[in-house]
C-alpha positions in Angstrom: -8.7 12.8 -3.4 -7.7 10.0 -5.9 -7.1 7.7 -2.9 -10.6 8.5 -1.7 -12.2 7.8 -5.0 -10.1 4.4 -5.6 -11.4 3.3 -2.0 -15.0 4.1 -2.6 -15.4 3.7 -6.5 -12.4 1.8 -7.7 -14.0 0.3 -11.0 -16.2 3.2 -11.8 -13.5 5.7 -11.2 -10.8 3.9 -13.2 -13.2 3.1 -16.1 -14.2 6.8 -16.2 -10.4 7.7 -16.4 -10.0 5.3 -19.5 -12.8 6.9 -21.3 -11.4 10.4 -20.7 -7.6 9.8 -21.1 -7.4 6.7 -23.2 -5.5 3.2 -22.7 -2.7 4.8 -20.6 -3.2 7.1 -17.7 -1.6 7.8 -14.4 -3.0 8.0 -11.0 -1.3 9.2 -7.8 -2.8 7.6 -4.8 -1.8 8.1 -1.2 0.0 5.2 0.5 0.4 3.4 -2.9 2.3 6.2 -5.0 2.2 6.5 -8.7 0.0 4.1 -10.7 0.1 3.8 -14.5 -2.8 1.9 -15.8 -2.8 0.0 -19.0 -5.9 -1.1 -21.0 -4.3 -2.2 -24.3 -3.6 -6.0 -24.5 -0.3 -5.3 -26.4 1.0 -3.1 -23.6 0.0 -5.5 -21.0 1.9 -8.3 -22.9 5.0 -6.2 -22.4 4.4 -6.3 -18.8 3.4 -10.1 -18.4 6.4 -11.1 -20.5 8.9 -8.8 -18.8 11.8 -9.6 -16.7 10.6 -10.5 -13.2 13.7 -8.9 -12.0 12.3 -5.6 -13.4 8.4 -5.9 -12.8 8.1 -6.8 -9.1 4.7 -8.1 -8.3 5.5 -9.1 -4.7 6.4 -5.5 -4.0 3.3 -4.4 -5.4 1.4 -6.7 -3.0 3.7 -5.7 0.1 1.0 -4.3 2.1 -0.4 -7.8 2.5 2.7 -9.1 4.1 1.5 -8.3 7.6 -1.3 -10.7 7.3 0.1 -13.3 4.7 3.7 -13.2 6.0 7.1 -12.1 4.6 7.5 -15.5 2.8 4.3 -15.9 1.1 4.4 -16.5 -2.6 2.4 -13.3 -3.2 4.8 -10.9 -1.6 8.3 -12.2 -2.6 10.0 -11.7 -5.9 12.8 -13.1 -8.5 14.5 -16.2 -7.4 12.7 -16.7 -4.1 9.4 -16.4 -5.8 10.3 -18.7 -8.7 11.5 -21.4 -6.1 8.4 -21.2 -4.0 6.1 -21.3 -6.8 8.0 -24.5 -8.1 7.4 -26.0 -4.7 3.6 -25.1 -4.6 2.6 -26.2 -8.1 2.2 -29.9 -7.7 -0.9 -29.8 -5.4 -2.5 -27.7 -8.0 -2.0 -29.8 -11.3 -5.1 -31.0 -12.7 -4.9 -34.6 -11.7 -4.3 -33.5 -8.0 -7.3 -31.2 -8.1 -9.4 -34.0 -9.7 -9.2 -35.9 -6.3 -10.8 -33.1 -4.5 -14.0 -32.8 -6.4 -16.1 -35.2 -4.4 -15.2 -33.4 -1.3 -16.1 -30.1 -2.8 -19.5 -31.6 -3.9 -20.3 -32.9 -0.5 -19.5 -29.6 1.1 -21.8 -27.8 -1.4 -24.5 -30.3 -1.0 -24.5 -30.1 2.8 -24.8 -26.3 2.7 -27.5 -26.0 0.0 -29.7 -28.3 1.9 -30.1 -25.6 4.5 -31.2 -22.9 2.2 -34.6 -21.3 2.7 -37.4 -21.9 0.2 -39.5 -19.0 -1.0 -37.6 -16.3 0.8 -35.1 -14.0 -0.7 -31.5 -14.2 1.0 -27.9 -12.9 0.3 -26.1 -16.0 -1.3 -22.7 -14.5 -0.8 -22.4 -15.7 3.0 -23.3 -19.2 1.9 -20.7 -19.1 -1.0 -18.2 -18.1 1.6 -19.2 -21.0 4.0 -18.8 -23.3 1.4 -15.5 -22.1 -0.1 -14.0 -21.8 3.4 -14.9 -25.4 4.2 -13.3 -26.4 1.0 -10.0 -24.8 1.8 -10.0 -26.2 5.4 -10.6 -29.7 4.3 -8.7 -29.9 0.9 -5.9 -27.4 1.5 -5.2 -27.6 5.1 -6.7 -31.0 5.6 -8.1 -30.2 9.0 -10.1 -33.0 10.5 -10.0 -32.5 14.2 -13.7 -31.5 15.1 -12.5 -28.9 17.7 -9.9 -27.5 15.5 -12.2 -27.2 12.6 -14.8 -25.4 14.7 -12.2 -23.1 15.8 -10.8 -22.3 12.2 -14.4 -21.9 10.9 -14.9 -19.2 13.6 -11.8 -17.3 13.3 -11.0 -17.3 9.6 -14.3 -15.4 8.5 -13.7 -12.7 11.0 -10.0 -12.5 10.1 -10.6 -12.4 6.3 -13.4 -9.9 6.3 -11.0 -7.0 6.4 -12.5 -3.6 6.0 -10.9 -0.2 5.4 -10.3 0.3 8.9 -8.5 -2.9 9.4 -6.5 -2.1 6.1 -4.8 0.7 7.8 -3.2 -1.7 10.2 -2.3 -4.1 7.6 -0.5 -1.3 5.7 1.1 0.1 8.7 1.7 -3.0 11.1 2.8 -0.9 14.0 -0.9 0.1 14.5 -1.7 -3.5 15.3 -0.3 -2.9 18.8 -2.6 0.1 19.4 -6.1 -0.4 20.9 -8.3 0.1 18.0 -6.6 -2.5 16.1 -5.8 -5.1 18.9 -8.8 -7.2 18.1 -7.3 -7.8 14.5 -4.0 -8.7 16.1 -5.6 -11.3 18.3 -7.3 -12.8 15.4 -4.1 -13.1 13.5 -2.5 -14.8 16.6 -5.4 -17.2 17.1 -5.3 -18.2 13.3 -1.6 -18.8 13.6 -1.9 -21.0 16.7 -4.3 -23.2 14.8 -2.4 -23.3 11.6 0.8 -24.2 13.5 -1.0 -27.0 15.2 -2.2 -28.3 11.7 1.4 -28.2 10.5 2.8 -30.0 13.6 0.1 -32.9 13.1 1.2 -33.1 9.4 4.8 -33.5 10.1 4.0 -36.3 12.8 1.4 -38.1 10.6 2.6 -41.7 10.1 0.1 -41.7 7.0 1.5 -38.5 5.5 2.4 -40.3 2.2 -1.2 -41.2 1.7 -2.8 -37.8 2.4 -4.0 -35.8 -0.5 -4.4 -32.3 1.2 -2.3 -29.5 0.1 -0.5 -29.2 3.3 0.6 -32.7 3.3 1.9 -32.4 -0.2 3.8 -29.3 0.7 5.4 -31.1 3.6 6.5 -34.1 1.7 7.3 -32.6 -1.8 9.7 -29.9 -0.7 12.7 -32.2 -0.9 16.0 -30.7 -0.9 14.5 -27.2 0.2 12.0 -28.1 2.8 9.8 -25.2 4.2 10.1 -24.2 7.6 6.9 -24.1 9.9 6.8 -20.4 9.3 7.1 -20.6 5.5 4.4 -23.3 5.6 2.0 -21.0 7.7 2.4 -18.1 5.4 1.6 -20.4 2.3 -1.6 -21.6 4.1 -2.5 -18.3 5.0 -2.0 -17.1 1.5 -4.1 -19.9 0.2 -6.8 -19.1 2.7 -6.9 -15.4 1.7 -6.4 -15.8 -2.0 -8.6 -19.0 -2.4 -11.6 -18.4 0.0 -13.0 -14.9 -0.6 -12.1 -14.6 -4.3 -14.0 -17.8 -5.4 -16.9 -17.0 -3.0 -17.2 -13.8 -4.7 -16.9 -15.3 -8.2 -19.7 -17.7 -7.3 -22.0 -14.9 -5.9 -21.6 -12.9 -9.1 -22.3 -15.9 -11.2 -25.7 -16.5 -9.5 -26.5 -12.7 -9.6 -25.9 -12.8 -13.3 -27.9 -16.1 -13.9 -30.8 -14.9 -12.0 -31.0 -11.7 -14.3 -30.7 -13.7 -17.4 -33.6 -16.4 -17.6 -32.6 -17.8 -21.0 -28.9 -18.2 -19.8 -30.2 -19.7 -16.5 -32.4 -22.2 -18.3 -29.3 -23.3 -20.4 -27.3 -23.4 -17.3 -29.6 -25.7 -15.5 -29.8 -27.9 -18.5 -26.1 -28.2 -18.7 -25.9 -29.0 -15.2 -28.4 -31.8 -15.3 -27.1 -33.2 -18.4 -23.4 -33.3 -17.6 -22.4 -30.5 -20.0 -19.5 -29.1 -18.1 -18.3 -27.1 -21.1 -21.2 -24.8 -20.8 -20.9 -24.5 -17.1 -17.3 -23.5 -17.6 -18.5 -21.0 -20.2 -20.9 -19.4 -17.5 -18.1 -19.3 -15.1 -15.6 -17.6 -17.4 -18.2 -15.0 -18.8 -19.1 -14.1 -15.2 -15.4 -13.6 -14.4 -15.2 -11.4 -17.4 -18.0 -9.2 -16.7 -17.6 -9.1 -13.0 -13.8 -9.7 -12.3 -13.3 -10.3 -8.7 -10.1 -8.0 -8.7 -10.1 -5.1 -11.1 -6.3 -5.0 -12.0 -3.0 -6.2 -11.1 0.2 -4.4 -10.3 4.0 -4.6 -11.0 6.6 -2.1 -9.3 9.2 -1.2 -11.8 12.8 -1.6 -10.5 14.4 0.0 -13.5 13.1 2.6 -16.0 11.0 0.9 -18.7 9.3 2.1 -22.0 5.7 1.0 -22.4 3.2 2.2 -24.7 5.4 4.8 -25.9 6.3 6.4 -22.5 9.7 5.9 -20.5 8.3 5.2 -17.0 10.7 5.5 -14.1 11.7 3.2 -11.4 9.4 3.1 -8.5 6.2 3.4 -10.7 3.6 0.7 -10.4 2.2 -0.5 -13.7 -1.4 -1.6 -13.5 -2.7 -3.9 -16.2 -6.4 -3.3 -16.0 -8.4 -6.6 -15.8 -11.7 -5.1 -15.8 -10.7 -2.4 -18.4 -9.6 -5.2 -21.0 -12.6 -7.2 -20.3 -15.0 -4.2 -21.1 -13.3 -3.5 -24.5 -15.7 -3.7 -27.4 -12.9 -4.4 -29.9 -12.1 -7.5 -27.9 -15.7 -8.6 -27.0 -18.6 -7.6 -29.2 -21.4 -6.1 -27.0 -19.0 -6.2 -24.1 -21.6 -5.2 -21.6 -23.9 -8.3 -22.3 -23.7 -11.4 -20.3 -23.3 -14.1 -23.0 -21.8 -17.4 -21.9 -22.2 -18.7 -25.6 -19.3 -16.2 -26.5 -16.9 -18.4 -24.2 -17.6 -21.6 -26.2 -16.0 -20.4 -29.5 -13.7 -17.6 -28.2 -10.0 -17.9 -28.3 -9.1 -16.6 -24.9 -5.7 -14.9 -24.8 -3.4 -14.2 -21.8 -3.9 -10.6 -22.2 -7.7 -10.5 -23.2 -9.1 -12.6 -20.6 -6.8 -12.8 -17.4 -9.1 -12.8 -14.1 -6.3 -14.7 -12.5 -3.7 -12.4 -13.6 -1.0 -13.2 -15.9 2.8 -13.9 -16.7 4.9 -15.7 -14.1 2.3 -14.5 -11.3 -0.8 -16.0 -12.7 -2.6 -17.5 -9.9 -1.2 -20.9 -9.3 -4.7 -22.1 -7.9 -6.6 -21.0 -11.1 -7.3 -24.5 -12.2 -8.5 -25.3 -8.5 -10.7 -22.3 -8.7 -12.3 -23.2 -12.1 -13.0 -26.8 -11.0 -14.6 -25.6 -7.7 -16.8 -23.0 -9.6 -18.0 -25.7 -11.9 -18.7 -28.3 -9.2 -20.5 -25.7 -6.7 -22.4 -24.3 -9.7 -23.5 -27.8 -10.7 -24.6 -28.7 -7.3 -26.7 -25.6 -6.9 -28.4 -25.9 -10.2 -29.1 -29.6 -9.7 -30.5 -29.2 -6.2 -32.7 -26.1 -6.3 -34.9 -24.2 -8.9 -33.9 -20.4 -8.7 -36.6 -17.5 -9.3 -35.2 -15.1 -12.0 -35.7 -11.3 -10.9 -36.1 -8.0 -12.7 -34.4 -6.2 -9.9 -31.4 -3.9 -10.9 -28.1 -5.1 -11.3 -26.2 -5.4 -7.8 -23.4 -2.8 -7.8 -19.7 -3.6 -7.4 -18.7 -2.7 -3.8 -15.1 -2.4 -3.0 -14.1 -4.9 -0.2 -10.5 -4.6 0.6 -8.8 -5.8 -2.6 -12.1 -7.5 -4.2 -15.3 -6.4 -5.7 -18.3 -8.0 -4.2 -22.1 -7.6 -4.9 -23.3 -4.6 -2.8 -26.5 -6.4 -1.7 -24.7 -9.9 -1.1 -26.1 -11.3 -4.4 -29.7 -11.8 -3.2 -31.4 -14.9 -4.6 -34.5 -16.9 -4.0 -35.1 -20.6 -4.2 -38.4 -21.7 -5.8 -38.1 -25.3 -4.9 -35.7 -28.0 -3.7 -35.2 -31.2 -5.2 -33.1 -34.3 -4.9 -30.0 -33.9 -7.0 -30.0 -35.2 -10.5 -27.4 -37.8 -11.0 -25.9 -37.1 -14.2 -23.4 -39.4 -16.3 -20.4 -38.0 -18.1 -21.3 -37.2 -21.6 -19.5 -39.5 -24.3 -16.4 -37.8 -25.4 -17.5 -37.7 -28.9 -20.6 -35.5 -27.8 -18.6 -33.0 -25.9 -17.5 -29.5 -27.3 -13.9 -29.2 -27.9 -12.1 -27.5 -24.9 -11.2 -23.8 -25.1 -7.7 -23.3 -26.3 
């Protein structure tokens, strides 16, 4: 029963449990085992600061290994994870990400140019198109037209995993059975294309001059070079973790803006005047009120005392992102969408953590925030949006993410040539949030 409630009503069910049982409560979920949810930032700090040998995040993500691969940075733990993360961090440093902004902008502009005017449409598929293209060109570095077209065709079908397909991912033996063979074929086709990209990169005489993440992974793994299989697993991980999640965050941001006219007006002005701080605040507040993932997990390898309870080995502790983000003692009037709060807030690693925390915080967090700001700026500079009095879209469970149940429907009032904005003088900019 609890598994069914989690599958259908994940955030509502967990939030109801927190209201009834407090900041620490236990769920027993079929196929996952015993979960202990945590909603107090102090308790969550114990988890994020804990010994990675005791708090296993990779084990908690193990059901993804049939798609991502056994060497994915998401499903390994301890020394193997630390070394893999060290290899993958350079492409996601701030300076490296800055080189990708113009590509992000071009991709967003081309997509927005095709949006209908005066007709309501779900923007989530458009956001998915943009973020997939960003991944294909900046992370994988795909440039061959035929291979790009093939990747554009297969990846959305592969990444749109529903409850039925999730059964096969949790039990890989099912992939060989008839109902799930189509999923197996999609994985095989994606692998073929990714291995072809890896081979091209290894043979590229201009490898040292390339800025895509794949090229950087190939040339920076000195001393411990990744095998083709390991490279494939990291590329698949970045596709899964960086495509759907960012697209969903953008969709929720637009869903929130179109229901808050005053905030939308301020965001438009910020986009057209070069105020990146306010656009960042909008994105951060959207991630707070509508986190893409509701919690993160750690499987205990040893008994641990947390929140006054001694939890046995094998239990999964689950810091509740959505639970903390909704705390009224952390965020005044927490249900209200108010980006202004993010301009002065001191965001702690256990009070605002849409990208997870501790040694497992998403290594692409900087990339994602830059992409959110860049795409949002292009949208607000290129189209005028209608606001709406329609009811808020509900959070629908889609595999491990929470998406707008109607696809974040919006309506464009007018399309315009993009406002060319100049960066604001440093003295006029707000101080960055610490």
